[in-house]
Biopython code that builds the backbone (N, CA, C, O; Angstrom):
import numpy as np
from Bio.PDB.StructureBuilder import StructureBuilder

atoms = [
    (1, "UNK", "N", (54.889, 38.923, 158.191)),
    (1, "UNK", "CA", (54.210, 37.712, 157.753)),
    (1, "UNK", "C", (52.699, 37.933, 157.801)),
    (1, "UNK", "O", (52.184, 38.560, 158.728)),
    (2, "UNK", "N", (52.010, 37.425, 156.818)),
    (2, "UNK", "CA", (50.556, 37.561, 156.774)),
    (2, "UNK", "C", (49.911, 36.652, 157.810)),
    (2, "UNK", "O", (50.462, 35.619, 158.190)),
    (3, "UNK", "N", (48.736, 37.062, 158.252)),
    (3, "UNK", "CA", (48.029, 36.215, 159.212)),
    (3, "UNK", "C", (47.405, 35.023, 158.485)),
    (3, "UNK", "O", (47.207, 35.056, 157.271)),
    (4, "UNK", "N", (47.105, 34.000, 159.228)),
    (4, "UNK", "CA", (46.573, 32.758, 158.659)),
    (4, "UNK", "C", (45.276, 33.016, 157.883)),
    (4, "UNK", "O", (45.049, 32.391, 156.847)),
    (5, "UNK", "N", (44.437, 33.914, 158.361)),
    (5, "UNK", "CA", (43.161, 34.192, 157.684)),
    (5, "UNK", "C", (43.391, 34.801, 156.299)),
    (5, "UNK", "O", (42.705, 34.441, 155.342)),
    (6, "UNK", "N", (44.352, 35.721, 156.187)),
    (6, "UNK", "CA", (44.667, 36.326, 154.892)),
    (6, "UNK", "C", (45.195, 35.270, 153.914)),
    (6, "UNK", "O", (44.793, 35.230, 152.751)),
    (7, "UNK", "N", (46.084, 34.433, 154.396)),
    (7, "UNK", "CA", (46.648, 33.379, 153.549)),
    (7, "UNK", "C", (45.539, 32.432, 153.095)),
    (7, "UNK", "O", (45.508, 32.023, 151.934)),
    (8, "UNK", "N", (44.639, 32.087, 153.997)),
    (8, "UNK", "CA", (43.537, 31.179, 153.660)),
    (8, "UNK", "C", (42.637, 31.776, 152.589)),
    (8, "UNK", "O", (42.226, 31.070, 151.668)),
    (9, "UNK", "N", (42.327, 33.054, 152.691)),
    (9, "UNK", "CA", (41.444, 33.693, 151.714)),
    (9, "UNK", "C", (42.076, 33.735, 150.327)),
    (9, "UNK", "O", (41.406, 33.462, 149.331)),
    (10, "UNK", "N", (43.358, 34.076, 150.257)),
    (10, "UNK", "CA", (44.059, 34.110, 148.975)),
    (10, "UNK", "C", (44.170, 32.705, 148.399)),
    (10, "UNK", "O", (43.974, 32.510, 147.200)),
    (11, "UNK", "N", (44.479, 31.739, 149.230)),
    (11, "UNK", "CA", (44.601, 30.352, 148.779)),
    (11, "UNK", "C", (43.269, 29.837, 148.257)),
    (11, "UNK", "O", (43.220, 29.177, 147.219)),
    (12, "UNK", "N", (42.196, 30.132, 148.967)),
    (12, "UNK", "CA", (40.867, 29.689, 148.534)),
    (12, "UNK", "C", (40.512, 30.257, 147.162)),
    (12, "UNK", "O", (40.018, 29.535, 146.296)),
    (13, "UNK", "N", (40.767, 31.558, 146.965)),
    (13, "UNK", "CA", (40.488, 32.177, 145.658)),
    (13, "UNK", "C", (41.269, 31.478, 144.558)),
    (13, "UNK", "O", (40.726, 31.200, 143.488)),
    (14, "UNK", "N", (42.537, 31.193, 144.813)),
    (14, "UNK", "CA", (43.377, 30.517, 143.824)),
    (14, "UNK", "C", (42.827, 29.131, 143.513)),
    (14, "UNK", "O", (42.707, 28.757, 142.346)),
    (15, "UNK", "N", (42.496, 28.373, 144.545)),
    (15, "UNK", "CA", (41.992, 27.012, 144.332)),
    (15, "UNK", "C", (40.690, 27.027, 143.538)),
    (15, "UNK", "O", (40.503, 26.205, 142.642)),
    (16, "UNK", "N", (39.796, 27.947, 143.855)),
    (16, "UNK", "CA", (38.526, 28.031, 143.133)),
    (16, "UNK", "C", (38.736, 28.335, 141.647)),
    (16, "UNK", "O", (37.967, 27.877, 140.802)),
    (17, "UNK", "N", (39.758, 29.091, 141.339)),
    (17, "UNK", "CA", (40.041, 29.461, 139.944)),
    (17, "UNK", "C", (40.779, 28.369, 139.174)),
    (17, "UNK", "O", (40.627, 28.258, 137.957)),
    (18, "UNK", "N", (41.580, 27.562, 139.876)),
    (18, "UNK", "CA", (42.524, 26.706, 139.157)),
    (18, "UNK", "C", (42.443, 25.208, 139.451)),
    (18, "UNK", "O", (43.133, 24.430, 138.792)),
    (19, "UNK", "N", (41.640, 24.782, 140.398)),
    (19, "UNK", "CA", (41.577, 23.358, 140.724)),
    (19, "UNK", "C", (40.159, 22.852, 140.475)),
    (19, "UNK", "O", (39.187, 23.430, 140.962)),
    (20, "UNK", "N", (40.054, 21.773, 139.716)),
    (20, "UNK", "CA", (38.750, 21.195, 139.387)),
    (20, "UNK", "C", (38.031, 20.728, 140.653)),
    (20, "UNK", "O", (38.653, 20.216, 141.585)),
    (21, "UNK", "N", (36.719, 20.913, 140.667)),
    (21, "UNK", "CA", (35.942, 20.478, 141.833)),
    (21, "UNK", "C", (35.910, 18.961, 141.945)),
    (21, "UNK", "O", (35.542, 18.427, 142.991)),
    (22, "UNK", "N", (36.291, 18.258, 140.880)),
    (22, "UNK", "CA", (36.337, 16.799, 140.912)),
    (22, "UNK", "C", (37.522, 16.269, 141.721)),
    (22, "UNK", "O", (37.548, 15.092, 142.081)),
    (23, "UNK", "N", (38.497, 17.124, 142.008)),
    (23, "UNK", "CA", (39.639, 16.713, 142.835)),
    (23, "UNK", "C", (39.119, 16.500, 144.252)),
    (23, "UNK", "O", (38.527, 17.414, 144.825)),
    (24, "UNK", "N", (39.325, 15.317, 144.832)),
    (24, "UNK", "CA", (38.718, 15.028, 146.135)),
    (24, "UNK", "C", (39.389, 15.710, 147.321)),
    (24, "UNK", "O", (38.727, 15.992, 148.320)),
    (25, "UNK", "N", (40.678, 15.979, 147.232)),
    (25, "UNK", "CA", (41.345, 16.550, 148.389)),
    (25, "UNK", "C", (42.640, 17.239, 148.021)),
    (25, "UNK", "O", (43.223, 16.989, 146.966)),
    (26, "UNK", "N", (43.075, 18.108, 148.909)),
    (26, "UNK", "CA", (44.317, 18.846, 148.715)),
    (26, "UNK", "C", (45.123, 18.723, 150.001)),
    (26, "UNK", "O", (44.619, 18.970, 151.096)),
    (27, "UNK", "N", (46.390, 18.334, 149.844)),
    (27, "UNK", "CA", (47.287, 18.198, 150.990)),
    (27, "UNK", "C", (48.377, 19.250, 150.842)),
    (27, "UNK", "O", (49.102, 19.280, 149.847)),
    (28, "UNK", "N", (48.478, 20.105, 151.840)),
    (28, "UNK", "CA", (49.486, 21.153, 151.851)),
    (28, "UNK", "C", (50.735, 20.622, 152.546)),
    (28, "UNK", "O", (50.644, 19.926, 153.557)),
    (29, "UNK", "N", (51.897, 20.953, 151.999)),
    (29, "UNK", "CA", (53.150, 20.617, 152.663)),
    (29, "UNK", "C", (53.432, 21.673, 153.714)),
    (29, "UNK", "O", (53.082, 22.839, 153.533)),
    (30, "UNK", "N", (54.052, 21.282, 154.794)),
    (30, "UNK", "CA", (54.321, 22.221, 155.876)),
    (30, "UNK", "C", (55.373, 23.255, 155.499)),
    (30, "UNK", "O", (55.417, 24.334, 156.091)),
    (31, "UNK", "N", (56.213, 22.946, 154.532)),
    (31, "UNK", "CA", (57.223, 23.899, 154.094)),
    (31, "UNK", "C", (58.191, 24.303, 155.184)),
    (31, "UNK", "O", (58.714, 25.417, 155.168)),
    (32, "UNK", "N", (58.436, 23.417, 156.127)),
    (32, "UNK", "CA", (59.351, 23.713, 157.205)),
    (32, "UNK", "C", (58.733, 24.519, 158.338)),
    (32, "UNK", "O", (59.432, 24.933, 159.264)),
    (33, "UNK", "N", (57.421, 24.743, 158.266)),
    (33, "UNK", "CA", (56.744, 25.466, 159.343)),
    (33, "UNK", "C", (56.683, 24.598, 160.590)),
    (33, "UNK", "O", (56.812, 23.375, 160.525)),
    (34, "UNK", "N", (56.487, 25.244, 161.710)),
    (34, "UNK", "CA", (56.204, 24.505, 162.929)),
    (34, "UNK", "C", (54.829, 23.859, 162.769)),
    (34, "UNK", "O", (53.974, 24.379, 162.052)),
    (35, "UNK", "N", (54.624, 22.741, 163.427)),
    (35, "UNK", "CA", (53.335, 22.041, 163.334)),
    (35, "UNK", "C", (52.190, 22.956, 163.766)),
    (35, "UNK", "O", (51.101, 22.901, 163.195)),
    (36, "UNK", "N", (52.432, 23.794, 164.768)),
    (36, "UNK", "CA", (51.387, 24.702, 165.252)),
    (36, "UNK", "C", (50.996, 25.718, 164.181)),
    (36, "UNK", "O", (49.814, 26.019, 164.011)),
    (37, "UNK", "N", (51.992, 26.249, 163.454)),
    (37, "UNK", "CA", (51.706, 27.222, 162.396)),
    (37, "UNK", "C", (50.951, 26.568, 161.249)),
    (37, "UNK", "O", (49.975, 27.125, 160.747)),
    (38, "UNK", "N", (51.399, 25.386, 160.833)),
    (38, "UNK", "CA", (50.716, 24.680, 159.751)),
    (38, "UNK", "C", (49.279, 24.368, 160.141)),
    (38, "UNK", "O", (48.380, 24.442, 159.304)),
    (39, "UNK", "N", (49.056, 24.023, 161.397)),
    (39, "UNK", "CA", (47.707, 23.757, 161.883)),
    (39, "UNK", "C", (46.859, 25.018, 161.859)),
    (39, "UNK", "O", (45.678, 24.960, 161.518)),
    (40, "UNK", "N", (47.443, 26.158, 162.216)),
    (40, "UNK", "CA", (46.716, 27.433, 162.155)),
    (40, "UNK", "C", (46.245, 27.726, 160.735)),
    (40, "UNK", "O", (45.102, 28.132, 160.527)),
    (41, "UNK", "N", (47.129, 27.519, 159.759)),
    (41, "UNK", "CA", (46.760, 27.749, 158.355)),
    (41, "UNK", "C", (45.665, 26.782, 157.915)),
    (41, "UNK", "O", (44.715, 27.184, 157.243)),
    (42, "UNK", "N", (45.790, 25.527, 158.286)),
    (42, "UNK", "CA", (44.785, 24.537, 157.917)),
    (42, "UNK", "C", (43.434, 24.875, 158.549)),
    (42, "UNK", "O", (42.399, 24.775, 157.890)),
    (43, "UNK", "N", (43.442, 25.268, 159.803)),
    (43, "UNK", "CA", (42.195, 25.655, 160.473)),
    (43, "UNK", "C", (41.568, 26.871, 159.804)),
    (43, "UNK", "O", (40.348, 26.935, 159.654)),
    (44, "UNK", "N", (42.392, 27.834, 159.402)),
    (44, "UNK", "CA", (41.873, 29.019, 158.714)),
    (44, "UNK", "C", (41.231, 28.629, 157.386)),
    (44, "UNK", "O", (40.178, 29.155, 157.026)),
    (45, "UNK", "N", (41.860, 27.709, 156.659)),
    (45, "UNK", "CA", (41.267, 27.238, 155.391)),
    (45, "UNK", "C", (39.913, 26.584, 155.645)),
    (45, "UNK", "O", (38.937, 26.871, 154.952)),
    (46, "UNK", "N", (39.862, 25.712, 156.630)),
    (46, "UNK", "CA", (38.614, 25.007, 156.916)),
    (46, "UNK", "C", (37.524, 25.946, 157.424)),
    (46, "UNK", "O", (36.339, 25.675, 157.226)),
    (47, "UNK", "N", (37.901, 27.041, 158.072)),
    (47, "UNK", "CA", (36.905, 27.988, 158.589)),
    (47, "UNK", "C", (36.193, 28.736, 157.473)),
    (47, "UNK", "O", (35.130, 29.315, 157.695)),
    (48, "UNK", "N", (36.769, 28.731, 156.272)),
    (48, "UNK", "CA", (36.150, 29.397, 155.125)),
    (48, "UNK", "C", (35.151, 28.498, 154.402)),
    (48, "UNK", "O", (34.522, 28.925, 153.433)),
    (49, "UNK", "N", (35.000, 27.258, 154.864)),
    (49, "UNK", "CA", (34.187, 26.257, 154.182)),
    (49, "UNK", "C", (32.718, 26.588, 154.173)),
    (49, "UNK", "O", (32.308, 27.619, 154.707)),
    (50, "UNK", "N", (31.917, 25.725, 153.571)),
    (50, "UNK", "CA", (32.318, 24.428, 153.019)),
    (50, "UNK", "C", (33.077, 24.574, 151.693)),
    (50, "UNK", "O", (32.959, 25.577, 150.988)),
    (51, "UNK", "N", (33.844, 23.554, 151.391)),
    (51, "UNK", "CA", (34.673, 23.539, 150.189)),
    (51, "UNK", "C", (34.310, 22.333, 149.330)),
    (51, "UNK", "O", (33.627, 21.408, 149.768)),
    (52, "UNK", "N", (34.789, 22.380, 148.097)),
    (52, "UNK", "CA", (34.642, 21.227, 147.200)),
    (52, "UNK", "C", (35.612, 20.118, 147.587)),
    (52, "UNK", "O", (35.406, 18.958, 147.230)),
    (53, "UNK", "N", (36.662, 20.468, 148.312)),
    (53, "UNK", "CA", (37.753, 19.547, 148.588)),
    (53, "UNK", "C", (37.913, 19.319, 150.087)),
    (53, "UNK", "O", (37.478, 20.134, 150.901)),
    (54, "UNK", "N", (38.538, 18.206, 150.437)),
    (54, "UNK", "CA", (38.982, 17.961, 151.808)),
    (54, "UNK", "C", (40.406, 18.500, 151.907)),
    (54, "UNK", "O", (41.194, 18.339, 150.975)),
    (55, "UNK", "N", (40.741, 19.133, 153.017)),
    (55, "UNK", "CA", (42.077, 19.683, 153.216)),
    (55, "UNK", "C", (42.809, 18.941, 154.324)),
    (55, "UNK", "O", (42.217, 18.519, 155.317)),
    (56, "UNK", "N", (44.115, 18.797, 154.124)),
    (56, "UNK", "CA", (44.985, 18.263, 155.167)),
    (56, "UNK", "C", (46.372, 18.840, 154.937)),
    (56, "UNK", "O", (46.594, 19.552, 153.958)),
    (57, "UNK", "N", (47.308, 18.538, 155.830)),
    (57, "UNK", "CA", (48.680, 18.950, 155.588)),
    (57, "UNK", "C", (49.622, 17.818, 155.954)),
    (57, "UNK", "O", (49.322, 16.961, 156.786)),
    (58, "UNK", "N", (50.769, 17.851, 155.299)),
    (58, "UNK", "CA", (51.808, 16.866, 155.542)),
    (58, "UNK", "C", (52.959, 17.581, 156.228)),
    (58, "UNK", "O", (53.546, 18.507, 155.666)),
    (59, "UNK", "N", (53.277, 17.160, 157.423)),
    (59, "UNK", "CA", (54.353, 17.794, 158.181)),
    (59, "UNK", "C", (55.598, 16.936, 158.031)),
    (59, "UNK", "O", (55.785, 15.959, 158.756)),
    (60, "UNK", "N", (56.444, 17.312, 157.085)),
    (60, "UNK", "CA", (57.618, 16.525, 156.732)),
    (60, "UNK", "C", (58.514, 16.231, 157.931)),
    (60, "UNK", "O", (59.000, 15.110, 158.079)),
    (61, "UNK", "N", (58.733, 17.213, 158.775)),
    (61, "UNK", "CA", (59.628, 17.010, 159.908)),
    (61, "UNK", "C", (59.089, 15.934, 160.848)),
    (61, "UNK", "O", (59.861, 15.210, 161.477)),
    (62, "UNK", "N", (57.775, 15.832, 160.939)),
    (62, "UNK", "CA", (57.192, 14.801, 161.793)),
    (62, "UNK", "C", (57.490, 13.403, 161.255)),
    (62, "UNK", "O", (57.576, 12.442, 162.019)),
    (63, "UNK", "N", (57.645, 13.299, 159.947)),
    (63, "UNK", "CA", (57.966, 12.001, 159.337)),
    (63, "UNK", "C", (59.437, 11.638, 159.529)),
    (63, "UNK", "O", (59.804, 10.463, 159.524)),
    (64, "UNK", "N", (60.272, 12.662, 159.699)),
    (64, "UNK", "CA", (61.708, 12.427, 159.786)),
    (64, "UNK", "C", (62.235, 12.413, 161.215)),
    (64, "UNK", "O", (63.321, 11.896, 161.478)),
    (65, "UNK", "N", (61.469, 12.976, 162.129)),
    (65, "UNK", "CA", (61.937, 13.093, 163.515)),
    (65, "UNK", "C", (61.844, 11.743, 164.226)),
    (65, "UNK", "O", (60.973, 10.930, 163.914)),
    (66, "UNK", "N", (62.731, 11.513, 165.169)),
    (66, "UNK", "CA", (62.643, 10.271, 165.941)),
    (66, "UNK", "C", (61.373, 10.250, 166.785)),
    (66, "UNK", "O", (60.861, 11.296, 167.184)),
    (67, "UNK", "N", (60.885, 9.075, 167.044)),
    (67, "UNK", "CA", (59.690, 8.898, 167.865)),
    (67, "UNK", "C", (60.038, 9.222, 169.311)),
    (67, "UNK", "O", (60.994, 8.666, 169.851)),
    (68, "UNK", "N", (59.261, 10.134, 169.965)),
    (68, "UNK", "CA", (59.558, 10.457, 171.359)),
    (68, "UNK", "C", (59.477, 9.212, 172.244)),
    (68, "UNK", "O", (58.557, 8.405, 172.113)),
    (69, "UNK", "N", (60.430, 9.072, 173.124)),
    (69, "UNK", "CA", (60.421, 7.953, 174.065)),
    (69, "UNK", "C", (60.920, 6.636, 173.490)),
    (69, "UNK", "O", (60.930, 5.620, 174.186)),
    (70, "UNK", "N", (61.338, 6.642, 172.217)),
    (70, "UNK", "CA", (61.793, 5.404, 171.594)),
    (70, "UNK", "C", (63.258, 5.159, 171.876)),
    (70, "UNK", "O", (63.815, 4.157, 171.427)),
]
sb = StructureBuilder()
sb.init_structure("model")
sb.init_model(0)
sb.init_chain("A")
sb.init_seg("    ")
for serial, (resi, resn, name, xyz) in enumerate(atoms, 1):
    if name == "N":
        sb.init_residue(resn, " ", resi, " ")
    sb.init_atom(name, np.array(xyz, "f"), 0.0, 1.0, " ", f" {name:<3s}", serial, name[0])
structure = sb.get_structure()
């Protein structure tokens, strides 16, 4: 598996080539990753900034999992 920094650099190049700077933000899906891994990738993307876009991620499992202590 590639390290988060490598993935961030490739992703940034792709976004710069194919996404208009007028797009205000990009939300990455977790793709079944652990929350910690998705956070590592997001942090790597943000470390390459500044960017034209705001970045975030959507962790699907967090939306489907029961609330702890409920």
